N, C-alpha and C positions, 0 to 999 in steps of 0.2 A: 665302718669302723670309726670314721671321723664324726658321724652323727652321734654315735654312742659316747665317744669321748666328750663331745660338746654337751650332751645331756648330763653326764657325770660331773663335768666341770661346773655347769650351771647349778646342779643340785648341791655340790660342795660349797659353792659361793653363797647360796641361800642359807645353808646350814651354818656357815661361818658368820654370816651377817646376823642370824638369829642368836647365836651364842654371844656375839659381841653386844648386841643391842638389848637383849633380854634384861640384864641387870639395870640398865638405864630406864627401861619401861617399868620394871618392878619398883624402882625408887620413885618414879613419877607417880605411879598409882598409889603407893604407900604414903606419899606426901599428902594425899587427900583423906586419909583415914585418921581416926582419933587414936590415941595411944593404945587403948585396949585392943582395937582391931588390928593395929600394926604388929603387936607382939603375940597374938593368939596362935596356938598350935592346934591343929594344922592350919597353916596360913590360908586366908581367904584370898582368892585371886581377883575377884571382882569387887567393885564398890557396893556398899549396901544402899538400900533405898533411902536411908535416913540422911545421906550426905547432901549438903547444900553449900553453895558458895559463901553464904553468910557464916557458916561454921569456920570456914577456912580463914576468912578475914577477921572473925572474932577471936581466933586463936592468937593472932598477933598481939592483941591487947592483954591477954592473960600471961604472956611470957615477958619477964622483966630482964632486959639485957644489961 
């Protein structure tokens, strides 16, 4: 019985951690997408092959603060 309780508690902990960190992971991944990819429905989970680090740094010059 103790082993079952430990397994259930571990599974619940992993589920709670996933629910907590998934939005943070989603924001991190979306930060590397362009505007069109970020708002497309249904959303794409993975980055496209067109992504490069140059696009990310180049985006800073196109935004005027």
